[in-house]
C-alpha positions in Angstrom: 73.7 123.8 107.7 75.4 121.2 109.9 79.2 121.4 110.0 81.4 118.8 111.6 84.9 118.2 112.9 84.7 114.7 111.3 84.6 114.8 107.5 85.2 111.1 107.2 83.1 109.1 109.7 84.6 105.9 108.4 87.7 106.7 110.5 85.6 106.2 113.6 82.7 103.9 112.7 82.2 101.3 110.0 80.0 98.4 109.1 81.2 95.2 107.6 79.1 92.6 105.9 80.4 89.0 105.4 79.4 85.4 105.1 80.4 82.8 107.6 82.6 79.8 106.8 81.0 77.5 109.3 84.3 77.3 111.2 86.3 76.2 108.1 89.2 77.9 106.3 90.2 79.8 109.4 90.7 82.5 110.3 88.0 84.3 108.3 89.4 87.7 107.7 86.8 90.5 107.4 88.1 93.7 105.8 86.4 97.1 105.9 85.7 99.0 102.8 85.4 102.6 104.1 87.6 105.5 103.0 89.8 105.1 106.1 91.3 102.0 107.6 89.5 101.2 110.9 90.8 98.9 113.6 87.8 98.3 115.9 88.0 98.8 119.7 84.3 98.0 120.1 82.9 95.3 117.8 79.2 94.2 117.7 78.5 91.2 115.5 75.1 89.6 114.6 74.2 86.7 112.3 71.6 88.0 109.9 70.2 84.7 108.8 70.1 82.6 111.9 68.8 82.9 115.5 72.2 83.4 117.2 72.9 85.8 120.0 74.6 89.1 119.3 78.3 89.0 120.2 80.0 92.1 121.6 83.7 92.5 122.1 86.1 95.3 123.0 89.8 95.9 123.3 89.6 96.8 127.0 88.5 93.3 127.9 90.4 91.7 125.1 89.4 89.7 122.0 88.6 86.5 124.0 85.8 88.0 126.1 82.3 88.1 124.7 79.0 89.5 126.1 75.6 89.3 124.5 73.2 92.3 124.1 70.2 90.0 124.0 71.0 88.1 127.2 71.7 88.7 130.9 74.3 86.0 131.1 77.8 86.7 132.3 80.9 87.2 130.0 82.2 84.1 128.3 85.9 83.3 127.4 86.9 81.9 124.1 89.9 79.9 123.0 92.8 81.3 120.9 91.3 80.3 117.6 87.6 80.6 118.5 85.0 83.4 118.0 86.9 86.7 117.6 90.5 85.9 116.8 91.8 89.4 116.4 91.1 93.1 116.0 92.9 93.9 112.7 94.3 97.0 111.1 91.3 97.4 108.9 88.7 95.0 110.2 88.7 91.8 112.3 89.2 88.1 112.0 86.9 85.3 113.3 87.6 81.7 114.0 85.6 78.6 115.0 82.2 79.4 116.6 82.4 78.5 120.3 80.8 81.0 122.6 79.6 83.2 119.8 77.9 81.6 116.9 77.1 85.0 115.3 80.8 85.4 114.6 81.2 82.5 112.2 78.5 79.9 112.7 77.2 78.4 109.5 77.6 80.1 106.1 74.9 82.7 106.7 75.3 86.4 106.2 76.7 88.4 109.2 77.1 92.1 110.1 79.8 93.7 112.2 79.3 97.2 113.6 82.6 98.8 114.7 83.7 101.8 116.7 87.2 103.2 117.4 88.3 104.3 120.8 92.0 104.6 121.4 93.5 101.7 119.4 93.4 99.4 122.4 95.7 101.7 124.5 94.2 102.2 127.9 95.0 104.4 130.8 94.2 104.3 134.6 91.7 106.9 135.7 91.5 108.0 139.4 88.7 110.6 139.2 86.3 108.3 141.0 86.2 106.2 144.1 88.4 103.5 142.5 90.8 103.1 139.6 89.0 102.5 136.3 90.6 101.5 133.1 89.7 103.8 130.3 90.3 104.3 126.6 88.8 107.4 125.1 88.7 109.0 121.7 88.6 112.8 122.0 87.4 113.3 118.4 84.5 110.9 118.2 83.9 111.2 122.0 83.6 107.5 122.8 84.9 105.9 125.9 85.3 102.3 127.0 85.5 102.0 130.8 86.2 98.8 132.8 86.4 98.5 136.6 86.1 96.1 139.5 83.6 97.1 142.1 84.6 97.5 145.8 84.1 95.1 148.6 82.1 95.8 150.7 79.5 97.3 148.4 79.0 101.1 148.4 77.8 103.7 146.0 80.6 104.5 143.5 81.8 107.3 141.4 83.5 105.9 138.2 85.9 108.0 136.2 85.1 107.9 132.5 87.9 110.1 131.1 85.8 112.0 128.6 86.1 115.5 130.0 82.5 116.1 129.1 79.1 114.9 130.4 78.2 111.6 128.5 74.9 111.5 126.7 74.6 107.7 126.7 76.0 105.0 128.9 75.6 101.3 128.3 76.7 99.0 131.1 77.0 95.2 131.7 78.2 93.3 134.8 80.7 90.8 133.3 80.6 88.4 136.2 76.9 88.0 136.9 73.8 87.0 135.1 71.9 90.3 135.4 70.3 92.8 133.1 72.1 95.4 131.0 71.7 99.0 132.1 71.3 102.0 129.7 71.4 105.7 130.6 70.2 108.1 128.0 70.0 111.8 128.6 66.4 111.9 127.1 64.8 109.4 129.3 61.9 110.8 131.3 63.2 113.6 133.6 65.0 113.0 135.9 66.9 110.8 133.5 69.3 109.8 136.2 66.5 108.1 138.1 65.6 106.0 135.0 67.2 103.2 133.0 66.5 100.9 130.1 67.7 97.3 129.7 69.4 96.6 126.4 68.4 92.9 126.7 64.7 93.6 127.3 61.6 95.0 125.7 60.6 96.6 129.0 59.8 100.3 129.0 62.0 102.6 131.1 62.2 101.8 134.8 62.6 104.2 137.8 65.3 102.9 140.1 67.5 105.0 142.3 70.0 102.1 142.9 71.3 102.1 139.3 72.6 105.7 138.8 71.6 106.6 142.4 69.5 109.5 141.2 72.6 111.6 140.3 73.5 112.6 136.8 76.9 111.9 135.3 79.4 114.7 135.3 82.3 115.7 133.0 84.6 113.3 135.0 82.5 110.6 136.7 79.5 108.3 136.3 77.6 107.9 139.6 76.4 104.4 140.5 74.2 103.0 143.2 74.3 99.5 144.6 72.4 97.7 141.9 73.8 94.4 140.7 73.7 95.8 137.2 76.8 97.8 137.7 78.1 97.4 141.3 78.6 94.2 143.2 81.6 93.4 145.4 84.7 92.3 143.5 82.8 91.9 140.2 84.0 93.3 136.9 82.0 95.8 134.9 82.2 97.3 131.4 80.7 100.6 130.3 80.4 102.2 126.9 79.8 106.0 126.9 79.3 108.5 124.2 78.9 112.3 123.8 77.3 113.6 120.6 79.6 115.1 117.9 78.0 117.4 115.4 77.9 115.8 112.0 78.9 112.4 113.3 76.7 111.2 116.2 73.5 112.2 117.8 71.5 110.8 120.8 68.0 112.2 121.0 64.3 111.6 121.2 61.2 111.8 119.0 57.5 111.1 119.4 55.6 108.8 117.0 52.6 109.8 115.0 51.2 106.5 113.9 51.3 107.4 110.2 51.8 104.4 107.9 53.4 106.0 104.8 57.1 107.0 104.5 56.4 110.6 103.7 54.1 111.1 106.8 56.2 109.5 109.6 58.1 111.8 112.0 61.3 113.1 110.5 64.2 113.1 112.9 67.0 115.6 111.9 70.5 114.4 112.7 72.7 116.7 110.5 74.2 113.7 108.8 73.3 110.7 106.6 73.0 107.9 109.2 75.0 104.8 108.8 73.4 103.1 111.9 70.4 103.9 114.1 69.2 102.1 117.3 65.7 103.0 118.5 63.8 102.1 121.7 60.4 103.2 122.9 60.6 104.8 126.4 57.0 104.5 127.5 56.0 101.3 125.7 57.1 97.6 125.9 58.8 96.8 122.6 62.0 96.0 120.8 65.3 97.8 120.5 65.4 98.1 116.7 68.6 98.5 114.6 68.9 99.8 111.1 72.0 100.5 109.0 72.9 101.7 105.5 75.0 98.6 104.6 72.2 96.0 105.0 69.7 98.4 103.5 71.6 100.7 101.1 68.4 102.1 99.5 65.1 103.1 101.0 62.5 100.5 100.1 59.5 98.7 101.5 61.7 95.9 102.8 62.7 96.6 106.3 66.0 94.8 107.2 65.7 95.4 111.0 67.7 93.6 113.7 66.6 93.6 117.3 69.4 94.3 119.9 67.4 92.5 122.6 66.7 89.3 120.6 68.8 86.7 118.8 66.3 86.2 116.1 67.3 86.6 112.5 67.1 89.8 110.6 63.5 90.8 109.7 63.2 91.6 106.0 59.4 91.8 105.5 57.1 94.7 104.9 54.6 94.6 107.7 56.4 96.3 110.6 58.5 99.3 111.7 60.2 100.6 108.6 62.6 103.5 108.6 64.1 105.5 105.8 67.6 107.0 106.0 68.1 110.4 104.4 71.0 112.7 103.8 70.3 114.7 107.0 68.3 112.3 109.2 65.9 109.4 109.4 62.1 108.9 109.2 60.4 105.9 110.9 56.9 104.9 109.7 54.3 102.3 109.8 52.0 102.2 112.8 53.3 99.6 115.4 54.5 100.9 118.7 58.0 99.6 118.3 58.9 102.5 116.1 56.0 104.9 115.4 53.1 104.4 117.8 50.8 107.4 118.1 52.1 109.5 121.0 54.8 107.0 122.0 58.1 108.5 122.9 61.4 107.0 121.6 65.1 107.5 122.3 67.7 106.8 119.7 71.4 106.5 119.0 72.7 107.4 115.5 76.1 107.4 113.9 77.0 108.9 110.5 77.8 107.5 107.1 78.5 111.0 105.9 78.0 114.5 107.4 75.3 116.5 105.7 77.9 119.2 105.0 81.7 118.8 105.4 83.8 121.2 107.3 86.1 122.5 104.5 84.3 125.7 103.7 80.9 127.3 103.6 80.5 126.3 100.0 80.7 122.6 100.7 78.2 120.5 98.7 75.7 118.7 100.9 75.6 114.9 100.7 72.9 113.6 98.4 70.0 111.4 99.5 70.2 107.6 99.0 
């Protein structure tokens, strides 16, 4: 049985579905419907019906600053009533589409994935070679880290404030058009000499100038002199997670090329996933996102979104399906994006509900969808 310290994942992660207003009747208020109220600190929005870029916001950088998971471009700044207007007590409000059409462009369907850090309250961290700005949630083990790199350039230790070694780090240079960097503990060993690019289909790359071939520690993330995360006087943002039993898991699986749902590789998480992001390590293909809001029941229709592409949601039956169960997920169909024979994948997963809650040994397991 999998027990957890988080009985209600909706206090730390939620998904909101809404339709745009095309920039009319503003602001458009999006309210969450989970058990708990959730004010997001990291908000990732994608238009489901149109080819708009993903829009990522966080409360370290402020509601006016947007970056795009499917693009290398630098951070953009929005006006007071544009794009993301506010992080709200239980959701968020969007305005006129300006730098981020996914927020409220047209009247098409949208999705907003939301994580809690520390309610927007940051602290200065001096564990590394410079002062980083950190907000960390000690329950969900999620940290948002921002810093300005030194001049002249040098390898840097960046304090992350987590007190534990992060399993996943996602980083973007805010001031430069350069690739995203992703560290995942299950990249090919040594993982600290590998990285993936969130904006790219490329397989993992070996590059000692990103993490400088040194693993993160319980206090610092070690960077090299790559423009991805370290250029003189340029601002950087990092998102870092540590797995929490029953709430989040960051792992790996190997595809078997089987085309039917019951024969694909089953990935045990210990919770019913709300959101899963998958990328092949040793094959060139998409970052694929599934969630339980857009696809509340397992079916032949896929409802996948690609983190590295602004294309609309794919709702067909031909490619990369994935079923979400009470204690894990099961990819199937035969393409290499999700289930290629012998292809290795890394994933990030967050819970809709723990498989078993923490109250006592007699807890009733969550049912399948």
